[in-house]
Structure formats: C-alpha cells, structure tokens
FIKOLZA-1660 file (N, C-alpha, C; in steps of 0.1 Angstrom, whole numbers, plus 5000, padded with zeros to 4 digits):
% residues 88
   i   px   py   pz ch aa at
   1 5010 2675 5441  A  M  N
   1 4996 2674 5445  A  M CA
   1 4996 2668 5459  A  M  C
   2 4988 2674 5468  A  I  N
   2 4986 2669 5482  A  I CA
   2 4976 2658 5482  A  I  C
   3 4980 2648 5489  A  A  N
   3 4970 2637 5491  A  A CA
   3 4958 2641 5499  A  A  C
   4 4947 2635 5496  A  K  N
   4 4934 2639 5502  A  K CA
   4 4934 2639 5517  A  K  C
   5 4941 2629 5523  A  D  N
   5 4941 2628 5538  A  D CA
   5 4952 2635 5545  A  D  C
   6 4961 2642 5537  A  D  N
   6 4971 2649 5543  A  D CA
   6 4966 2661 5551  A  D  C
   7 4972 2664 5562  A  F  N
   7 4967 2675 5571  A  F CA
   7 4978 2686 5571  A  F  C
   8 4974 2698 5569  A  D  N
   8 4982 2709 5569  A  D CA
   8 4979 2717 5582  A  D  C
   9 4988 2716 5592  A  P  N
   9 4985 2723 5605  A  P CA
   9 4984 2738 5604  A  P  C
  10 4990 2744 5593  A  L  N
  10 4990 2758 5592  A  L CA
  10 4978 2763 5583  A  L  C
  11 4970 2754 5578  A  A  N
  11 4959 2759 5569  A  A CA
  11 4949 2768 5576  A  A  C
  12 4945 2766 5589  A  P  N
  12 4936 2775 5595  A  P CA
  12 4943 2789 5597  A  P  C
  13 4956 2790 5600  A  Q  N
  13 4962 2803 5601  A  Q CA
  13 4963 2810 5588  A  Q  C
  14 4965 2803 5577  A  R  N
  14 4966 2809 5564  A  R CA
  14 4952 2814 5560  A  R  C
  15 4942 2806 5562  A  E  N
  15 4928 2811 5559  A  E CA
  15 4925 2823 5567  A  E  C
  16 4928 2823 5580  A  A  N
  16 4925 2834 5589  A  A CA
  16 4933 2847 5584  A  A  C
  17 4945 2845 5579  A  A  N
  17 4953 2856 5575  A  A CA
  17 4947 2863 5563  A  A  C
  18 4940 2855 5554  A  V  N
  18 4933 2861 5542  A  V CA
  18 4922 2870 5547  A  V  C
  19 4914 2865 5556  A  F  N
  19 4903 2873 5561  A  F CA
  19 4908 2885 5569  A  F  C
  20 4919 2883 5577  A  Y  N
  20 4925 2894 5584  A  Y CA
  20 4930 2905 5575  A  Y  C
  21 4936 2901 5563  A  G  N
  21 4940 2911 5553  A  G CA
  21 4928 2919 5548  A  G  C
  22 4917 2913 5546  A  L  N
  22 4905 2920 5542  A  L CA
  22 4900 2930 5553  A  L  C
  23 4901 2925 5565  A  F  N
  23 4898 2934 5577  A  F CA
  23 4907 2946 5577  A  F  C
  24 4920 2944 5575  A  L  N
  24 4929 2956 5574  A  L CA
  24 4926 2965 5563  A  L  C
  25 4920 2960 5552  A  R  N
  25 4917 2968 5541  A  R CA
  25 4903 2975 5542  A  R  C
  26 4897 2974 5554  A  G  N
  26 4885 2981 5556  A  G CA
  26 4872 2973 5556  A  G  C
  27 4872 2960 5554  A  H  N
  27 4860 2952 5555  A  H CA
  27 4856 2951 5569  A  H  C
  28 4843 2950 5572  A  S  N
  28 4837 2949 5585  A  S CA
  28 4841 2935 5591  A  S  C
  29 4846 2936 5604  A  A  N
  29 4849 2924 5611  A  A CA
  29 4837 2915 5612  A  A  C
  30 4825 2921 5615  A  D  N
  30 4813 2913 5617  A  D CA
  30 4809 2906 5604  A  D  C
  31 4810 2913 5593  A  A  N
  31 4807 2907 5580  A  A CA
  31 4817 2896 5577  A  A  C
  32 4829 2897 5580  A  L  N
  32 4839 2887 5577  A  L CA
  32 4837 2875 5586  A  L  C
  33 4832 2877 5599  A  R  N
  33 4829 2866 5608  A  R CA
  33 4818 2858 5602  A  R  C
  34 4808 2865 5596  A  R  N
  34 4796 2858 5590  A  R CA
  34 4801 2849 5578  A  R  C
  35 4811 2855 5571  A  D  N
  35 4816 2847 5559  A  D CA
  35 4824 2835 5564  A  D  C
  36 4831 2836 5575  A  I  N
  36 4839 2825 5580  A  I CA
  36 4831 2814 5586  A  I  C
  37 4821 2818 5595  A  D  N
  37 4814 2809 5604  A  D CA
  37 4804 2801 5596  A  D  C
  38 4801 2789 5601  A  I  N
  38 4790 2780 5597  A  I CA
  38 4781 2779 5610  A  I  C
  39 4770 2785 5609  A  P  N
  39 4761 2785 5621  A  P CA
  39 4757 2770 5624  A  P  C
  40 4756 2767 5637  A  R  N
  40 4753 2754 5641  A  R CA
  40 4740 2748 5635  A  R  C
  41 4729 2756 5634  A  P  N
  41 4717 2751 5628  A  P CA
  41 4719 2746 5614  A  P  C
  42 4727 2754 5606  A  I  N
  42 4729 2750 5592  A  I CA
  42 4737 2737 5592  A  I  C
  43 4748 2736 5601  A  F  N
  43 4756 2724 5601  A  F CA
  43 4747 2712 5605  A  F  C
  44 4739 2714 5615  A  D  N
  44 4730 2702 5619  A  D CA
  44 4721 2698 5608  A  D  C
  45 4716 2708 5600  A  K  N
  45 4707 2705 5589  A  K CA
  45 4715 2697 5578  A  K  C
  46 4727 2701 5576  A  W  N
  46 4735 2693 5566  A  W CA
  46 4738 2679 5571  A  W  C
  47 4741 2677 5584  A  L  N
  47 4744 2664 5589  A  L CA
  47 4732 2655 5589  A  L  C
  48 4720 2660 5590  A  H  N
  48 4708 2652 5590  A  H CA
  48 4701 2651 5577  A  H  C
  49 4707 2656 5567  A  S  N
  49 4701 2655 5554  A  S CA
  49 4703 2641 5548  A  S  C
  50 4693 2636 5542  A  N  N
  50 4694 2622 5536  A  N CA
  50 4701 2623 5522  A  N  C
  51 4703 2635 5518  A  R  N
  51 4710 2637 5504  A  R CA
  51 4725 2634 5505  A  R  C
  52 4731 2634 5517  A  F  N
  52 4745 2633 5518  A  F CA
  52 4749 2619 5523  A  F  C
  53 4759 2613 5517  A  E  N
  53 4765 2600 5521  A  E CA
  53 4773 2602 5534  A  E  C
  54 4774 2591 5542  A  P  N
  54 4782 2592 5554  A  P CA
  54 4796 2597 5552  A  P  C
  55 4802 2593 5542  A  R  N
  55 4816 2598 5539  A  R CA
  55 4816 2613 5538  A  R  C
  56 4806 2619 5531  A  F  N
  56 4806 2633 5529  A  F CA
  56 4803 2640 5542  A  F  C
  57 4794 2634 5550  A  R  N
  57 4791 2640 5563  A  R CA
  57 4804 2641 5572  A  R  C
  58 4813 2631 5571  A  N  N
  58 4826 2632 5578  A  N CA
  58 4834 2644 5573  A  N  C
  59 4833 2647 5560  A  N  N
  59 4840 2659 5554  A  N CA
  59 4833 2671 5559  A  N  C
  60 4820 2671 5561  A  L  N
  60 4813 2683 5566  A  L CA
  60 4818 2686 5581  A  L  C
  61 4819 2675 5589  A  R  N
  61 4824 2677 5602  A  R CA
  61 4838 2683 5603  A  R  C
  62 4847 2678 5594  A  R  N
  62 4860 2684 5593  A  R CA
  62 4860 2698 5589  A  R  C
  63 4851 2702 5579  A  L  N
  63 4850 2715 5575  A  L CA
  63 4845 2724 5586  A  L  C
  64 4835 2719 5594  A  Y  N
  64 4830 2727 5605  A  Y CA
  64 4840 2730 5615  A  Y  C
  65 4848 2720 5619  A  V  N
  65 4859 2723 5629  A  V CA
  65 4869 2732 5623  A  V  C
  66 4873 2731 5610  A  F  N
  66 4882 2739 5604  A  F CA
  66 4878 2754 5604  A  F  C
  67 4865 2756 5601  A  R  N
  67 4860 2770 5600  A  R CA
  67 4859 2776 5614  A  R  C
  68 4856 2768 5624  A  K  N
  68 4856 2773 5638  A  K CA
  68 4870 2777 5642  A  K  C
  69 4880 2769 5638  A  Q  N
  69 4894 2773 5641  A  Q CA
  69 4898 2786 5634  A  Q  C
  70 4894 2787 5621  A  V  N
  70 4897 2799 5614  A  V CA
  70 4891 2811 5621  A  V  C
  71 4878 2810 5625  A  L  N
  71 4871 2820 5632  A  L CA
  71 4878 2824 5645  A  L  C
  72 4883 2815 5653  A  A  N
  72 4889 2818 5665  A  A CA
  72 4903 2825 5663  A  A  C
  73 4910 2821 5653  A  I  N
  73 4923 2828 5649  A  I CA
  73 4920 2842 5644  A  I  C
  74 4910 2843 5636  A  F  N
  74 4906 2857 5631  A  F CA
  74 4902 2866 5642  A  F  C
  75 4894 2861 5651  A  D  N
  75 4890 2869 5663  A  D CA
  75 4902 2874 5671  A  D  C
  76 4911 2865 5673  A  E  N
  76 4923 2868 5680  A  E CA
  76 4931 2879 5673  A  E  C
  77 4933 2878 5660  A  L  N
  77 4940 2888 5652  A  L CA
  77 4933 2901 5653  A  L  C
  78 4920 2902 5652  A  V  N
  78 4913 2914 5652  A  V CA
  78 4914 2920 5666  A  V  C
  79 4912 2912 5677  A  D  N
  79 4914 2917 5690  A  D CA
  79 4928 2923 5693  A  D  C
  80 4938 2916 5688  A  N  N
  80 4951 2921 5689  A  N CA
  80 4953 2935 5682  A  N  C
  81 4947 2936 5670  A  E  N
  81 4948 2948 5663  A  E CA
  81 4941 2960 5670  A  E  C
  82 4930 2957 5675  A  R  N
  82 4922 2967 5683  A  R CA
  82 4930 2971 5695  A  R  C
  83 4936 2962 5702  A  N  N
  83 4944 2965 5714  A  N CA
  83 4956 2973 5711  A  N  C
  84 4962 2969 5700  A  R  N
  84 4974 2976 5695  A  R CA
  84 4971 2991 5692  A  R  C
  85 4959 2993 5685  A  A  N
  85 4955 3006 5681  A  A CA
  85 4952 3015 5693  A  A  C
  86 4947 3009 5704  A  R  N
  86 4945 3017 5716  A  R CA
  86 4957 3021 5724  A  R  C
  87 4968 3012 5723  A  V  N
  87 4980 3015 5729  A  V CA
  87 4987 3027 5723  A  V  C
  88 4987 3028 5710  A  H  N
  88 4994 3038 5702  A  H CA
  88 4986 3050 5703  A  H  C
% end
C-alpha cells in the first residue's frame, strides 16, 4: 500500500495515457478534455466553500494541479498524433 503522502512522478503520464487510449479508440478529444479538466470557476467555488476543511482544500489544490498536468500531457499526445497523421 502506498503511503498517503508518497508522490508518484509518473501518475500524470499514466492518467493521460488512459485518456489517450480512449482518444485512439474514437472518443472525441474535446469530450475527453472536458472529462480531464477542472474549470477554474468550479475549483474556486470548491476552495471557498465553508463545507470543506482546510486539509481537504489542500487536497483539492493538489488535485487541480494534477488534472492540469494530465490535460497538458494529453494535449501533447493528441497534437503529436495529429502531426504524425499528416506526415504519413
């Protein structure tokens, strides 16, 4: 079992790879981006909610950064695939 505070530097790549696999199987890149992303207004709403404890808000911040990393990696993979398709 992985400790709660352990950091896996490859986790964003793995997560992006799952979404990229869905893209290769015909799912819309835009729909997948919506699934990956957390829009800033929603994130701000979560942070300012009185329902969440400060410790949980820290987890939300980590989640937000993680999802943005996954989105950036996914976009790069999709762009590379599209460029590769044009070359062939």
